[in-house]
C-alpha positions as CSV (number, residue, x, y, z in Angstrom):
1,X,119.6,107.4,139.9
2,X,121.5,109.1,137.1
3,X,124.1,107.7,134.2
4,X,126.8,108.5,136.8
5,X,125.5,106.5,139.9
6,X,124.3,103.5,137.3
7,X,127.7,103.3,136.0
8,X,129.4,103.3,139.2
9,X,127.5,100.6,140.5
10,X,126.6,98.2,137.7
11,X,128.2,95.5,138.8
12,X,126.0,95.5,141.7
13,X,123.1,96.8,140.1
14,X,122.7,94.0,137.3
15,X,122.6,91.2,139.7
16,X,119.8,92.6,141.4
17,X,117.9,93.9,138.4
18,X,118.0,90.6,136.6
19,X,116.9,89.1,140.1
20,X,114.3,91.7,140.5
21,X,113.0,91.9,137.0
22,X,113.6,88.4,135.5
23,X,112.9,89.3,131.6
24,X,116.2,90.8,131.5
25,X,118.5,88.4,129.5
26,X,122.6,88.4,130.2
27,X,122.6,89.7,126.6
28,X,120.6,92.5,127.6
29,X,122.8,93.2,130.7
30,X,126.0,93.3,128.4
31,X,124.3,95.4,125.8
32,X,123.3,98.0,128.9
33,X,126.7,97.9,130.3
34,X,126.3,100.5,132.7
35,X,125.0,103.1,130.0
36,X,121.9,104.5,131.4
37,X,120.1,105.6,128.3
38,X,120.6,102.0,127.1
39,X,119.3,100.9,130.6
40,X,116.2,103.1,130.2
41,X,116.0,101.8,126.7
42,X,115.9,98.2,127.5
43,X,113.4,98.9,130.7
44,X,111.0,100.1,127.9
45,X,111.5,97.4,125.3
46,X,111.1,94.8,128.2
47,X,108.5,95.9,130.3
48,X,106.7,99.2,128.4
49,X,103.8,99.6,131.0
50,X,106.0,99.1,134.0
51,X,108.7,101.6,133.4
52,X,107.8,103.9,136.1
53,X,107.6,101.3,138.3
54,X,111.2,99.8,137.5
55,X,112.7,103.6,137.6
56,X,111.2,103.9,141.0
57,X,112.7,100.3,142.2
58,X,116.5,101.4,140.7
59,X,116.2,104.8,142.5
60,X,114.9,103.0,145.9
61,X,118.2,100.6,145.0
62,X,120.4,103.3,144.8
63,X,119.4,105.1,147.6
64,X,119.5,102.2,149.9
65,X,123.1,101.6,148.8
66,X,124.2,105.4,149.0
67,X,124.5,105.5,152.7
68,X,126.4,102.1,152.9
69,X,129.0,103.6,150.0
70,X,129.3,106.9,152.3
71,X,129.8,104.9,155.6
72,X,132.8,103.0,153.7
73,X,134.8,106.4,152.4
74,X,137.3,107.7,154.7
75,X,136.7,111.0,156.8
């Protein structure tokens, strides 16, 4: 997942992020606001040693959503 993808899907992503990784507070999510670098920093701050695991989860989440978004585009 890259910066543009996170910004474009932030509303959907943040709900599932908080559900999956409960240490993120509403304040954290507001501070992140769809900004990739801030997201990575908060991941590091909250989870440290699990950073790679969360980034893999984020990439996986995006991959699951990408086919759905492609199907909705008019051909």
